[in-house]
All heavy atoms as atom14 arrays in JSON, in Angstrom:
{
  "sequence": "MHEIYSRLKRSEKCRFREIMMKECGWAYGTFYYKLKHHNFSKLEKQVVHDICLAFLP",
  "atom14_mask": [
    [1, 1, 1, 1, 1, 1, 1, 1, 0, 0, 0, 0, 0, 0],
    [1, 1, 1, 1, 1, 1, 1, 1, 1, 1, 0, 0, 0, 0],
    [1, 1, 1, 1, 1, 1, 1, 1, 1, 0, 0, 0, 0, 0],
    [1, 1, 1, 1, 1, 1, 1, 1, 0, 0, 0, 0, 0, 0],
    [1, 1, 1, 1, 1, 1, 1, 1, 1, 1, 1, 1, 0, 0],
    [1, 1, 1, 1, 1, 1, 0, 0, 0, 0, 0, 0, 0, 0],
    [1, 1, 1, 1, 1, 1, 1, 1, 1, 1, 1, 0, 0, 0],
    [1, 1, 1, 1, 1, 1, 1, 1, 0, 0, 0, 0, 0, 0],
    [1, 1, 1, 1, 1, 1, 1, 1, 1, 0, 0, 0, 0, 0],
    [1, 1, 1, 1, 1, 1, 1, 1, 1, 1, 1, 0, 0, 0],
    [1, 1, 1, 1, 1, 1, 0, 0, 0, 0, 0, 0, 0, 0],
    [1, 1, 1, 1, 1, 1, 1, 1, 1, 0, 0, 0, 0, 0],
    [1, 1, 1, 1, 1, 1, 1, 1, 1, 0, 0, 0, 0, 0],
    [1, 1, 1, 1, 1, 1, 0, 0, 0, 0, 0, 0, 0, 0],
    [1, 1, 1, 1, 1, 1, 1, 1, 1, 1, 1, 0, 0, 0],
    [1, 1, 1, 1, 1, 1, 1, 1, 1, 1, 1, 0, 0, 0],
    [1, 1, 1, 1, 1, 1, 1, 1, 1, 1, 1, 0, 0, 0],
    [1, 1, 1, 1, 1, 1, 1, 1, 1, 0, 0, 0, 0, 0],
    [1, 1, 1, 1, 1, 1, 1, 1, 0, 0, 0, 0, 0, 0],
    [1, 1, 1, 1, 1, 1, 1, 1, 0, 0, 0, 0, 0, 0],
    [1, 1, 1, 1, 1, 1, 1, 1, 0, 0, 0, 0, 0, 0],
    [1, 1, 1, 1, 1, 1, 1, 1, 1, 0, 0, 0, 0, 0],
    [1, 1, 1, 1, 1, 1, 1, 1, 1, 0, 0, 0, 0, 0],
    [1, 1, 1, 1, 1, 1, 0, 0, 0, 0, 0, 0, 0, 0],
    [1, 1, 1, 1, 0, 0, 0, 0, 0, 0, 0, 0, 0, 0],
    [1, 1, 1, 1, 1, 1, 1, 1, 1, 1, 1, 1, 1, 1],
    [1, 1, 1, 1, 1, 0, 0, 0, 0, 0, 0, 0, 0, 0],
    [1, 1, 1, 1, 1, 1, 1, 1, 1, 1, 1, 1, 0, 0],
    [1, 1, 1, 1, 0, 0, 0, 0, 0, 0, 0, 0, 0, 0],
    [1, 1, 1, 1, 1, 1, 1, 0, 0, 0, 0, 0, 0, 0],
    [1, 1, 1, 1, 1, 1, 1, 1, 1, 1, 1, 0, 0, 0],
    [1, 1, 1, 1, 1, 1, 1, 1, 1, 1, 1, 1, 0, 0],
    [1, 1, 1, 1, 1, 1, 1, 1, 1, 1, 1, 1, 0, 0],
    [1, 1, 1, 1, 1, 1, 1, 1, 1, 0, 0, 0, 0, 0],
    [1, 1, 1, 1, 1, 1, 1, 1, 0, 0, 0, 0, 0, 0],
    [1, 1, 1, 1, 1, 1, 1, 1, 1, 0, 0, 0, 0, 0],
    [1, 1, 1, 1, 1, 1, 1, 1, 1, 1, 0, 0, 0, 0],
    [1, 1, 1, 1, 1, 1, 1, 1, 1, 1, 0, 0, 0, 0],
    [1, 1, 1, 1, 1, 1, 1, 1, 0, 0, 0, 0, 0, 0],
    [1, 1, 1, 1, 1, 1, 1, 1, 1, 1, 1, 0, 0, 0],
    [1, 1, 1, 1, 1, 1, 0, 0, 0, 0, 0, 0, 0, 0],
    [1, 1, 1, 1, 1, 1, 1, 1, 1, 0, 0, 0, 0, 0],
    [1, 1, 1, 1, 1, 1, 1, 1, 0, 0, 0, 0, 0, 0],
    [1, 1, 1, 1, 1, 1, 1, 1, 1, 0, 0, 0, 0, 0],
    [1, 1, 1, 1, 1, 1, 1, 1, 1, 0, 0, 0, 0, 0],
    [1, 1, 1, 1, 1, 1, 1, 1, 1, 0, 0, 0, 0, 0],
    [1, 1, 1, 1, 1, 1, 1, 0, 0, 0, 0, 0, 0, 0],
    [1, 1, 1, 1, 1, 1, 1, 0, 0, 0, 0, 0, 0, 0],
    [1, 1, 1, 1, 1, 1, 1, 1, 1, 1, 0, 0, 0, 0],
    [1, 1, 1, 1, 1, 1, 1, 1, 0, 0, 0, 0, 0, 0],
    [1, 1, 1, 1, 1, 1, 1, 1, 0, 0, 0, 0, 0, 0],
    [1, 1, 1, 1, 1, 1, 0, 0, 0, 0, 0, 0, 0, 0],
    [1, 1, 1, 1, 1, 1, 1, 1, 0, 0, 0, 0, 0, 0],
    [1, 1, 1, 1, 1, 0, 0, 0, 0, 0, 0, 0, 0, 0],
    [1, 1, 1, 1, 1, 1, 1, 1, 1, 1, 1, 0, 0, 0],
    [1, 1, 1, 1, 1, 1, 1, 1, 0, 0, 0, 0, 0, 0],
    [1, 1, 1, 1, 1, 1, 1, 0, 0, 0, 0, 0, 0, 0]
  ],
  "atom14_positions": [
    [[3.87, -3.45, -15.59], [3.3, -3.77, -14.3], [3.48, -2.56, -13.47], [2.62, -2.25, -12.73], [3.97, -4.89, -13.72], [3.48, -5.27, -12.33], [4.09, -6.82, -11.58], [5.51, -6.33, -10.72], [0.0, 0.0, 0.0], [0.0, 0.0, 0.0], [0.0, 0.0, 0.0], [0.0, 0.0, 0.0], [0.0, 0.0, 0.0], [0.0, 0.0, 0.0]],
    [[4.54, -1.89, -13.52], [4.9, -0.64, -12.59], [3.95, 0.43, -12.81], [3.42, 1.1, -11.89], [6.28, -0.11, -12.75], [6.71, 0.84, -11.82], [6.55, 2.23, -12.06], [7.24, 0.72, -10.61], [6.89, 2.85, -11.04], [7.44, 2.11, -10.13], [0.0, 0.0, 0.0], [0.0, 0.0, 0.0], [0.0, 0.0, 0.0], [0.0, 0.0, 0.0]],
    [[3.52, 0.67, -13.91], [2.47, 1.8, -14.48], [1.21, 1.49, -13.81], [0.57, 2.35, -13.24], [2.32, 1.86, -15.98], [3.59, 2.33, -16.59], [4.54, 1.13, -16.92], [4.15, -0.06, -16.95], [5.82, 1.36, -16.91], [0.0, 0.0, 0.0], [0.0, 0.0, 0.0], [0.0, 0.0, 0.0], [0.0, 0.0, 0.0], [0.0, 0.0, 0.0]],
    [[0.68, 0.26, -13.84], [-0.51, -0.17, -13.27], [-0.4, -0.07, -11.73], [-1.34, 0.51, -11.13], [-1.01, -1.51, -13.64], [-1.22, -1.52, -15.17], [-2.23, -2.02, -12.98], [-1.52, -2.88, -15.85], [0.0, 0.0, 0.0], [0.0, 0.0, 0.0], [0.0, 0.0, 0.0], [0.0, 0.0, 0.0], [0.0, 0.0, 0.0], [0.0, 0.0, 0.0]],
    [[0.53, -0.61, -11.16], [0.75, -0.57, -9.65], [0.84, 0.76, -9.12], [0.14, 1.04, -8.14], [2.06, -1.46, -9.42], [2.31, -1.55, -7.91], [1.72, -2.51, -7.19], [3.25, -0.83, -7.19], [1.82, -2.63, -5.74], [3.48, -0.81, -5.91], [2.83, -1.83, -5.14], [2.92, -1.93, -3.84], [0.0, 0.0, 0.0], [0.0, 0.0, 0.0]],
    [[1.47, 1.73, -9.86], [1.59, 3.09, -9.37], [0.17, 3.81, -9.34], [0.12, 4.7, -8.61], [2.66, 3.84, -10.05], [2.27, 4.08, -11.51], [0.0, 0.0, 0.0], [0.0, 0.0, 0.0], [0.0, 0.0, 0.0], [0.0, 0.0, 0.0], [0.0, 0.0, 0.0], [0.0, 0.0, 0.0], [0.0, 0.0, 0.0], [0.0, 0.0, 0.0]],
    [[-0.71, 3.35, -10.21], [-2.03, 4.09, -10.2], [-2.99, 3.51, -9.17], [-4.0, 4.13, -8.94], [-2.65, 3.83, -11.62], [-1.89, 4.58, -12.69], [-2.71, 4.45, -14.01], [-1.75, 4.32, -15.15], [-2.07, 3.69, -16.22], [-3.24, 3.19, -16.33], [-1.13, 3.65, -17.15], [0.0, 0.0, 0.0], [0.0, 0.0, 0.0], [0.0, 0.0, 0.0]],
    [[-2.66, 2.42, -8.66], [-3.58, 1.73, -7.56], [-3.64, 2.52, -6.32], [-2.65, 3.16, -5.87], [-3.22, 0.37, -7.33], [-3.22, -0.64, -8.6], [-2.54, -1.98, -8.1], [-4.61, -0.81, -9.13], [0.0, 0.0, 0.0], [0.0, 0.0, 0.0], [0.0, 0.0, 0.0], [0.0, 0.0, 0.0], [0.0, 0.0, 0.0], [0.0, 0.0, 0.0]],
    [[-4.75, 2.48, -5.56], [-4.85, 3.02, -4.27], [-4.11, 2.15, -3.29], [-3.72, 0.93, -3.66], [-6.34, 2.91, -3.74], [-7.23, 3.86, -4.59], [-8.61, 3.85, -4.15], [-9.43, 4.63, -5.01], [-11.0, 4.44, -4.75], [0.0, 0.0, 0.0], [0.0, 0.0, 0.0], [0.0, 0.0, 0.0], [0.0, 0.0, 0.0], [0.0, 0.0, 0.0]],
    [[-3.87, 2.64, -2.14], [-2.9, 1.9, -1.13], [-3.49, 0.51, -0.92], [-2.74, -0.63, -0.9], [-2.85, 2.64, 0.1], [-1.85, 2.13, 1.0], [-1.71, 2.98, 2.22], [-0.73, 2.3, 3.0], [0.08, 2.96, 3.9], [-0.06, 4.27, 3.98], [0.93, 2.37, 4.71], [0.0, 0.0, 0.0], [0.0, 0.0, 0.0], [0.0, 0.0, 0.0]],
    [[-4.85, 0.32, -0.57], [-5.44, -0.97, -0.31], [-5.35, -1.92, -1.52], [-5.18, -3.09, -1.44], [-6.8, -0.76, 0.19], [-7.75, -0.16, -0.87], [0.0, 0.0, 0.0], [0.0, 0.0, 0.0], [0.0, 0.0, 0.0], [0.0, 0.0, 0.0], [0.0, 0.0, 0.0], [0.0, 0.0, 0.0], [0.0, 0.0, 0.0], [0.0, 0.0, 0.0]],
    [[-5.53, -1.32, -2.78], [-5.4, -2.13, -3.89], [-4.01, -2.6, -4.06], [-3.83, -3.7, -4.73], [-5.87, -1.35, -5.21], [-7.36, -0.97, -5.13], [-7.78, -0.08, -6.22], [-6.96, 0.81, -6.61], [-8.92, -0.19, -6.72], [0.0, 0.0, 0.0], [0.0, 0.0, 0.0], [0.0, 0.0, 0.0], [0.0, 0.0, 0.0], [0.0, 0.0, 0.0]],
    [[-3.05, -1.74, -3.86], [-1.59, -2.21, -4.0], [-1.32, -3.4, -3.12], [-0.63, -4.28, -3.57], [-0.62, -1.11, -3.66], [-0.61, 0.08, -4.71], [0.35, 1.16, -4.26], [0.41, 2.18, -5.4], [1.25, 3.27, -5.07], [0.0, 0.0, 0.0], [0.0, 0.0, 0.0], [0.0, 0.0, 0.0], [0.0, 0.0, 0.0], [0.0, 0.0, 0.0]],
    [[-1.88, -3.42, -1.95], [-1.54, -4.65, -0.98], [-2.11, -5.81, -1.62], [-1.52, -6.85, -1.65], [-2.23, -4.23, 0.3], [-1.97, -5.54, 1.56], [0.0, 0.0, 0.0], [0.0, 0.0, 0.0], [0.0, 0.0, 0.0], [0.0, 0.0, 0.0], [0.0, 0.0, 0.0], [0.0, 0.0, 0.0], [0.0, 0.0, 0.0], [0.0, 0.0, 0.0]],
    [[-3.5, -5.68, -2.07], [-4.1, -6.83, -2.64], [-3.44, -7.44, -3.94], [-3.27, -8.55, -4.03], [-5.6, -6.51, -2.97], [-6.48, -7.63, -3.18], [-7.99, -7.27, -3.28], [-8.36, -7.82, -4.45], [-8.97, -7.04, -5.39], [-8.95, -5.72, -5.41], [-9.45, -7.59, -6.58], [0.0, 0.0, 0.0], [0.0, 0.0, 0.0], [0.0, 0.0, 0.0]],
    [[-2.98, -6.42, -4.73], [-2.32, -6.65, -5.96], [-0.92, -7.54, -5.53], [-0.61, -8.52, -6.23], [-1.97, -5.36, -6.73], [-1.27, -5.66, -8.05], [-1.85, -5.89, -9.2], [0.15, -5.49, -8.09], [-1.22, -6.07, -10.33], [0.84, -5.66, -9.27], [0.12, -6.01, -10.44], [0.0, 0.0, 0.0], [0.0, 0.0, 0.0], [0.0, 0.0, 0.0]],
    [[-0.27, -6.92, -4.69], [1.04, -7.46, -4.34], [0.79, -8.92, -3.68], [1.6, -9.88, -4.08], [1.69, -6.6, -3.24], [3.16, -7.13, -2.79], [3.78, -6.22, -1.74], [2.93, -6.26, -0.57], [2.42, -5.2, 0.06], [2.48, -4.04, -0.54], [1.67, -5.32, 1.12], [0.0, 0.0, 0.0], [0.0, 0.0, 0.0], [0.0, 0.0, 0.0]],
    [[-0.09, -9.08, -2.9], [-0.41, -10.44, -2.28], [-0.75, -11.46, -3.36], [-0.35, -12.58, -3.35], [-1.44, -10.33, -1.17], [-1.09, -9.54, -0.04], [0.1, -10.22, 0.77], [0.18, -11.39, 0.83], [0.91, -9.39, 1.23], [0.0, 0.0, 0.0], [0.0, 0.0, 0.0], [0.0, 0.0, 0.0], [0.0, 0.0, 0.0], [0.0, 0.0, 0.0]],
    [[-1.53, -11.08, -4.33], [-1.96, -11.92, -5.47], [-0.73, -12.35, -6.2], [-0.55, -13.46, -6.52], [-3.04, -11.38, -6.22], [-4.33, -11.24, -5.51], [-3.28, -12.09, -7.55], [-5.55, -10.4, -6.14], [0.0, 0.0, 0.0], [0.0, 0.0, 0.0], [0.0, 0.0, 0.0], [0.0, 0.0, 0.0], [0.0, 0.0, 0.0], [0.0, 0.0, 0.0]],
    [[0.04, -11.38, -6.62], [1.31, -11.54, -7.41], [2.21, -12.57, -6.64], [2.76, -13.46, -7.34], [1.96, -10.36, -7.7], [1.22, -9.39, -8.7], [1.05, -10.12, -10.24], [2.72, -10.04, -10.87], [0.0, 0.0, 0.0], [0.0, 0.0, 0.0], [0.0, 0.0, 0.0], [0.0, 0.0, 0.0], [0.0, 0.0, 0.0], [0.0, 0.0, 0.0]],
    [[2.42, -12.29, -5.41], [3.32, -13.12, -4.66], [2.79, -14.59, -4.53], [3.61, -15.56, -4.67], [3.51, -12.55, -3.2], [4.26, -11.3, -3.24], [4.38, -10.36, -1.59], [4.76, -11.55, -0.47], [0.0, 0.0, 0.0], [0.0, 0.0, 0.0], [0.0, 0.0, 0.0], [0.0, 0.0, 0.0], [0.0, 0.0, 0.0], [0.0, 0.0, 0.0]],
    [[1.57, -14.65, -4.27], [0.99, -16.01, -4.23], [0.99, -16.75, -5.47], [1.46, -17.85, -5.67], [-0.48, -15.94, -3.74], [-1.12, -17.23, -3.61], [-2.58, -17.15, -3.26], [-3.18, -18.52, -3.17], [-4.69, -18.37, -3.04], [0.0, 0.0, 0.0], [0.0, 0.0, 0.0], [0.0, 0.0, 0.0], [0.0, 0.0, 0.0], [0.0, 0.0, 0.0]],
    [[0.62, -16.2, -6.62], [0.45, -16.76, -7.96], [1.88, -17.1, -8.53], [2.13, -18.16, -9.25], [-0.27, -15.95, -8.96], [-1.69, -15.78, -8.59], [-2.56, -17.08, -8.54], [-2.28, -17.88, -9.56], [-3.29, -17.39, -7.6], [0.0, 0.0, 0.0], [0.0, 0.0, 0.0], [0.0, 0.0, 0.0], [0.0, 0.0, 0.0], [0.0, 0.0, 0.0]],
    [[2.88, -16.29, -8.27], [4.23, -16.44, -8.81], [5.17, -17.2, -7.75], [6.4, -17.48, -8.2], [4.74, -15.09, -9.22], [3.89, -14.48, -10.69], [0.0, 0.0, 0.0], [0.0, 0.0, 0.0], [0.0, 0.0, 0.0], [0.0, 0.0, 0.0], [0.0, 0.0, 0.0], [0.0, 0.0, 0.0], [0.0, 0.0, 0.0], [0.0, 0.0, 0.0]],
    [[4.79, -17.21, -6.57], [5.65, -17.9, -5.54], [6.85, -17.03, -5.18], [7.87, -17.51, -4.77], [0.0, 0.0, 0.0], [0.0, 0.0, 0.0], [0.0, 0.0, 0.0], [0.0, 0.0, 0.0], [0.0, 0.0, 0.0], [0.0, 0.0, 0.0], [0.0, 0.0, 0.0], [0.0, 0.0, 0.0], [0.0, 0.0, 0.0], [0.0, 0.0, 0.0]],
    [[6.56, -15.71, -5.28], [7.6, -14.68, -4.98], [7.55, -14.33, -3.51], [6.56, -14.38, -2.8], [7.42, -13.38, -5.61], [7.6, -13.5, -7.1], [8.23, -14.49, -7.89], [6.95, -12.63, -8.23], [8.06, -14.15, -9.17], [7.36, -12.98, -9.39], [6.3, -11.35, -8.01], [6.98, -12.42, -10.51], [5.95, -10.72, -9.13], [6.25, -11.26, -10.47]],
    [[8.76, -13.91, -2.94], [8.78, -13.28, -1.51], [8.56, -11.88, -1.73], [8.5, -11.33, -2.86], [10.18, -13.68, -1.06], [0.0, 0.0, 0.0], [0.0, 0.0, 0.0], [0.0, 0.0, 0.0], [0.0, 0.0, 0.0], [0.0, 0.0, 0.0], [0.0, 0.0, 0.0], [0.0, 0.0, 0.0], [0.0, 0.0, 0.0], [0.0, 0.0, 0.0]],
    [[8.36, -11.18, -0.56], [8.04, -9.76, -0.61], [9.09, -9.04, -1.33], [8.78, -8.1, -2.25], [8.02, -9.34, 0.82], [7.6, -7.91, 1.05], [6.17, -7.57, 1.11], [8.43, -6.9, 1.22], [5.81, -6.19, 1.38], [8.12, -5.51, 1.5], [6.68, -5.23, 1.44], [6.44, -3.88, 1.75], [0.0, 0.0, 0.0], [0.0, 0.0, 0.0]],
    [[10.31, -9.24, -1.04], [11.46, -8.51, -1.65], [11.6, -8.81, -3.2], [11.89, -7.92, -4.02], [0.0, 0.0, 0.0], [0.0, 0.0, 0.0], [0.0, 0.0, 0.0], [0.0, 0.0, 0.0], [0.0, 0.0, 0.0], [0.0, 0.0, 0.0], [0.0, 0.0, 0.0], [0.0, 0.0, 0.0], [0.0, 0.0, 0.0], [0.0, 0.0, 0.0]],
    [[11.23, -10.0, -3.53], [11.34, -10.42, -4.96], [10.31, -9.59, -5.71], [10.45, -9.14, -6.94], [10.97, -11.98, -5.23], [11.98, -12.66, -4.3], [11.12, -12.37, -6.57], [0.0, 0.0, 0.0], [0.0, 0.0, 0.0], [0.0, 0.0, 0.0], [0.0, 0.0, 0.0], [0.0, 0.0, 0.0], [0.0, 0.0, 0.0], [0.0, 0.0, 0.0]],
    [[9.02, -9.41, -5.15], [7.93, -8.7, -5.81], [8.59, -7.27, -6.19], [8.46, -6.83, -7.41], [6.7, -8.47, -4.85], [5.67, -7.52, -5.52], [4.92, -7.98, -6.53], [5.71, -6.27, -5.01], [4.03, -7.03, -7.04], [4.85, -5.34, -5.6], [3.91, -5.74, -6.55], [0.0, 0.0, 0.0], [0.0, 0.0, 0.0], [0.0, 0.0, 0.0]],
    [[9.14, -6.61, -5.28], [9.59, -5.25, -5.57], [10.89, -5.21, -6.55], [10.94, -4.34, -7.23], [9.84, -4.5, -4.24], [8.7, -4.13, -3.59], [8.13, -4.74, -2.46], [7.92, -3.06, -4.09], [6.99, -4.33, -1.85], [6.75, -2.62, -3.58], [6.26, -3.28, -2.41], [5.04, -3.01, -1.84], [0.0, 0.0, 0.0], [0.0, 0.0, 0.0]],
    [[11.75, -6.3, -6.38], [12.8, -6.32, -7.3], [12.31, -6.48, -8.84], [12.71, -5.79, -9.67], [13.68, -7.44, -6.94], [14.82, -7.71, -8.04], [16.01, -6.99, -7.87], [14.67, -8.52, -9.05], [17.01, -7.1, -8.76], [15.8, -8.66, -9.93], [16.89, -7.97, -9.73], [17.8, -8.05, -10.72], [0.0, 0.0, 0.0], [0.0, 0.0, 0.0]],
    [[11.35, -7.34, -8.96], [10.83, -7.62, -10.25], [10.01, -6.38, -10.75], [9.88, -6.08, -11.97], [9.91, -8.79, -10.26], [10.81, -10.03, -10.06], [10.31, -11.29, -10.71], [11.18, -12.49, -10.44], [11.72, -13.05, -11.58], [0.0, 0.0, 0.0], [0.0, 0.0, 0.0], [0.0, 0.0, 0.0], [0.0, 0.0, 0.0], [0.0, 0.0, 0.0]],
    [[9.29, -5.65, -9.79], [8.52, -4.5, -10.18], [9.45, -3.39, -10.76], [9.19, -2.86, -11.85], [7.83, -3.96, -8.97], [7.02, -2.78, -9.15], [5.75, -2.98, -10.1], [6.54, -2.2, -7.74], [0.0, 0.0, 0.0], [0.0, 0.0, 0.0], [0.0, 0.0, 0.0], [0.0, 0.0, 0.0], [0.0, 0.0, 0.0], [0.0, 0.0, 0.0]],
    [[10.6, -3.3, -10.14], [11.66, -2.3, -10.5], [12.39, -2.68, -11.76], [12.64, -1.8, -12.69], [12.6, -2.01, -9.34], [13.55, -1.0, -9.58], [14.51, -0.74, -8.4], [15.55, 0.43, -8.74], [16.43, 0.57, -7.56], [0.0, 0.0, 0.0], [0.0, 0.0, 0.0], [0.0, 0.0, 0.0], [0.0, 0.0, 0.0], [0.0, 0.0, 0.0]],
    [[12.8, -3.87, -11.91], [13.62, -4.33, -12.94], [12.93, -5.05, -14.13], [13.62, -5.29, -15.06], [14.73, -5.27, -12.34], [15.65, -4.57, -11.44], [15.52, -4.57, -10.16], [16.74, -3.74, -11.79], [16.46, -3.83, -9.48], [17.16, -3.37, -10.53], [0.0, 0.0, 0.0], [0.0, 0.0, 0.0], [0.0, 0.0, 0.0], [0.0, 0.0, 0.0]],
    [[11.71, -5.34, -14.0], [10.9, -5.94, -15.15], [11.67, -7.16, -15.56], [11.78, -7.53, -16.78], [10.77, -5.03, -16.32], [9.95, -3.88, -15.92], [8.68, -3.71, -15.74], [10.52, -2.51, -15.78], [8.38, -2.4, -15.46], [9.52, -1.72, -15.4], [0.0, 0.0, 0.0], [0.0, 0.0, 0.0], [0.0, 0.0, 0.0], [0.0, 0.0, 0.0]],
    [[12.09, -7.98, -14.62], [12.82, -9.2, -14.89], [12.0, -10.5, -14.68], [11.97, -11.04, -13.6], [14.01, -9.27, -13.97], [14.94, -10.4, -14.13], [14.82, -11.11, -15.22], [15.77, -10.75, -13.19], [0.0, 0.0, 0.0], [0.0, 0.0, 0.0], [0.0, 0.0, 0.0], [0.0, 0.0, 0.0], [0.0, 0.0, 0.0], [0.0, 0.0, 0.0]],
    [[11.06, -10.8, -15.63], [10.13, -11.84, -15.52], [10.47, -13.04, -16.57], [10.87, -12.81, -17.65], [8.78, -11.37, -15.89], [8.28, -10.1, -15.17], [8.13, -8.88, -15.82], [8.02, -10.18, -13.89], [7.69, -7.84, -15.11], [7.52, -9.05, -13.06], [7.46, -7.86, -13.79], [0.0, 0.0, 0.0], [0.0, 0.0, 0.0], [0.0, 0.0, 0.0]],
    [[10.13, -14.22, -16.05], [10.35, -15.46, -16.89], [9.04, -15.35, -17.87], [8.16, -14.51, -17.71], [10.34, -16.7, -16.04], [9.05, -16.9, -15.56], [0.0, 0.0, 0.0], [0.0, 0.0, 0.0], [0.0, 0.0, 0.0], [0.0, 0.0, 0.0], [0.0, 0.0, 0.0], [0.0, 0.0, 0.0], [0.0, 0.0, 0.0], [0.0, 0.0, 0.0]],
    [[9.09, -16.24, -18.81], [8.06, -16.33, -19.81], [6.7, -16.62, -19.11], [5.67, -16.07, -19.46], [8.3, -17.27, -20.84], [7.34, -17.24, -21.99], [7.8, -18.17, -23.16], [6.79, -18.11, -24.37], [7.3, -18.93, -25.36], [0.0, 0.0, 0.0], [0.0, 0.0, 0.0], [0.0, 0.0, 0.0], [0.0, 0.0, 0.0], [0.0, 0.0, 0.0]],
    [[6.7, -17.58, -18.21], [5.51, -17.95, -17.42], [5.04, -16.77, -16.58], [3.82, -16.53, -16.3], [5.67, -19.22, -16.66], [5.91, -20.46, -17.43], [6.32, -21.65, -16.62], [4.64, -20.79, -18.27], [0.0, 0.0, 0.0], [0.0, 0.0, 0.0], [0.0, 0.0, 0.0], [0.0, 0.0, 0.0], [0.0, 0.0, 0.0], [0.0, 0.0, 0.0]],
    [[5.95, -16.08, -15.85], [5.64, -15.03, -14.96], [5.0, -13.86, -15.75], [4.09, -13.2, -15.36], [6.97, -14.43, -14.22], [7.33, -15.44, -13.24], [8.67, -14.98, -12.63], [9.47, -14.22, -13.27], [9.03, -15.41, -11.53], [0.0, 0.0, 0.0], [0.0, 0.0, 0.0], [0.0, 0.0, 0.0], [0.0, 0.0, 0.0], [0.0, 0.0, 0.0]],
    [[5.49, -13.73, -17.06], [4.98, -12.61, -17.9], [3.47, -12.94, -18.13], [2.62, -11.89, -17.99], [5.71, -12.58, -19.16], [6.99, -11.82, -19.09], [7.62, -11.75, -20.43], [9.17, -11.28, -20.27], [9.8, -11.31, -21.68], [0.0, 0.0, 0.0], [0.0, 0.0, 0.0], [0.0, 0.0, 0.0], [0.0, 0.0, 0.0], [0.0, 0.0, 0.0]],
    [[3.01, -14.17, -18.33], [1.56, -14.37, -18.59], [0.81, -14.12, -17.3], [-0.3, -13.54, -17.36], [1.45, -15.84, -19.04], [-0.01, -16.19, -19.41], [-0.5, -15.28, -20.49], [0.16, -15.1, -21.57], [-1.68, -14.66, -20.33], [0.0, 0.0, 0.0], [0.0, 0.0, 0.0], [0.0, 0.0, 0.0], [0.0, 0.0, 0.0], [0.0, 0.0, 0.0]],
    [[1.33, -14.59, -16.19], [0.61, -14.4, -14.92], [0.49, -12.93, -14.55], [-0.55, -12.38, -14.29], [1.26, -15.16, -13.77], [0.67, -14.81, -12.39], [1.33, -16.67, -13.94], [0.0, 0.0, 0.0], [0.0, 0.0, 0.0], [0.0, 0.0, 0.0], [0.0, 0.0, 0.0], [0.0, 0.0, 0.0], [0.0, 0.0, 0.0], [0.0, 0.0, 0.0]],
    [[1.57, -12.15, -14.85], [1.58, -10.68, -14.53], [0.52, -10.01, -15.49], [-0.29, -9.24, -14.98], [2.96, -10.14, -14.74], [2.93, -8.54, -14.79], [3.96, -10.66, -13.71], [0.0, 0.0, 0.0], [0.0, 0.0, 0.0], [0.0, 0.0, 0.0], [0.0, 0.0, 0.0], [0.0, 0.0, 0.0], [0.0, 0.0, 0.0], [0.0, 0.0, 0.0]],
    [[0.57, -10.45, -16.71], [-0.38, -9.8, -17.65], [-1.8, -10.09, -17.23], [-2.61, -9.28, -17.24], [-0.16, -10.48, -19.02], [-1.1, -10.08, -20.1], [-1.09, -8.83, -20.69], [-2.18, -10.72, -20.68], [-2.01, -8.65, -21.53], [-2.7, -9.82, -21.56], [0.0, 0.0, 0.0], [0.0, 0.0, 0.0], [0.0, 0.0, 0.0], [0.0, 0.0, 0.0]],
    [[-2.1, -11.34, -16.75], [-3.54, -11.6, -16.49], [-3.93, -11.04, -15.26], [-5.03, -10.5, -15.13], [-3.57, -13.22, -16.24], [-3.39, -13.98, -17.48], [-3.56, -13.45, -18.63], [-3.27, -15.14, -17.5], [0.0, 0.0, 0.0], [0.0, 0.0, 0.0], [0.0, 0.0, 0.0], [0.0, 0.0, 0.0], [0.0, 0.0, 0.0], [0.0, 0.0, 0.0]],
    [[-3.12, -10.82, -14.21], [-3.5, -10.08, -12.99], [-3.59, -8.6, -13.22], [-4.44, -8.09, -12.65], [-2.38, -10.44, -11.84], [-2.42, -11.98, -11.54], [-2.53, -9.51, -10.57], [-1.34, -12.45, -10.58], [0.0, 0.0, 0.0], [0.0, 0.0, 0.0], [0.0, 0.0, 0.0], [0.0, 0.0, 0.0], [0.0, 0.0, 0.0], [0.0, 0.0, 0.0]],
    [[-2.69, -8.12, -14.12], [-2.8, -6.62, -14.42], [-4.14, -6.33, -15.1], [-4.77, -5.32, -14.79], [-1.73, -6.19, -15.29], [-0.05, -6.0, -14.41], [0.0, 0.0, 0.0], [0.0, 0.0, 0.0], [0.0, 0.0, 0.0], [0.0, 0.0, 0.0], [0.0, 0.0, 0.0], [0.0, 0.0, 0.0], [0.0, 0.0, 0.0], [0.0, 0.0, 0.0]],
    [[-4.56, -7.2, -15.95], [-5.88, -6.98, -16.72], [-6.99, -7.09, -15.69], [-8.0, -6.21, -15.8], [-6.07, -8.1, -17.72], [-5.3, -7.95, -19.01], [-5.63, -9.23, -19.94], [-5.59, -6.67, -19.66], [0.0, 0.0, 0.0], [0.0, 0.0, 0.0], [0.0, 0.0, 0.0], [0.0, 0.0, 0.0], [0.0, 0.0, 0.0], [0.0, 0.0, 0.0]],
    [[-6.86, -7.85, -14.6], [-7.96, -7.92, -13.68], [-8.04, -6.63, -12.79], [-9.04, -6.39, -12.31], [-7.72, -9.15, -12.69], [0.0, 0.0, 0.0], [0.0, 0.0, 0.0], [0.0, 0.0, 0.0], [0.0, 0.0, 0.0], [0.0, 0.0, 0.0], [0.0, 0.0, 0.0], [0.0, 0.0, 0.0], [0.0, 0.0, 0.0], [0.0, 0.0, 0.0]],
    [[-6.85, -5.87, -12.74], [-6.9, -4.67, -11.84], [-7.15, -3.43, -12.64], [-7.34, -2.31, -12.14], [-5.6, -4.57, -11.18], [-5.53, -5.24, -9.85], [-5.25, -6.62, -9.92], [-5.88, -4.6, -8.7], [-5.34, -7.33, -8.63], [-5.75, -5.24, -7.5], [-5.41, -6.79, -7.43], [0.0, 0.0, 0.0], [0.0, 0.0, 0.0], [0.0, 0.0, 0.0]],
    [[-7.24, -3.6, -14.08], [-7.62, -2.31, -14.8], [-9.01, -2.0, -14.74], [-9.81, -2.87, -14.64], [-7.25, -2.66, -16.29], [-5.62, -2.62, -16.69], [-5.63, -3.08, -18.12], [-5.02, -1.47, -16.4], [0.0, 0.0, 0.0], [0.0, 0.0, 0.0], [0.0, 0.0, 0.0], [0.0, 0.0, 0.0], [0.0, 0.0, 0.0], [0.0, 0.0, 0.0]],
    [[-9.31, -0.73, -14.59], [-10.82, -0.36, -14.56], [-11.5, -0.56, -15.86], [-11.15, -0.62, -16.87], [-10.69, 1.15, -14.27], [-9.26, 1.62, -14.51], [-8.41, 0.39, -14.59], [0.0, 0.0, 0.0], [0.0, 0.0, 0.0], [0.0, 0.0, 0.0], [0.0, 0.0, 0.0], [0.0, 0.0, 0.0], [0.0, 0.0, 0.0], [0.0, 0.0, 0.0]]
  ]
}
């Protein structure tokens, strides 16, 4: 997730973050913690994967 997030433009990062927070029920700080530590549950991994695919060119 971090590799994809780092390649996004600023406006895309905001949209990506908002979608991830909404779909996973994360708070703002939780998003960045999980981004840094790759600490996802099995269900979160699937959601993260699906959202990352949607943001790939």
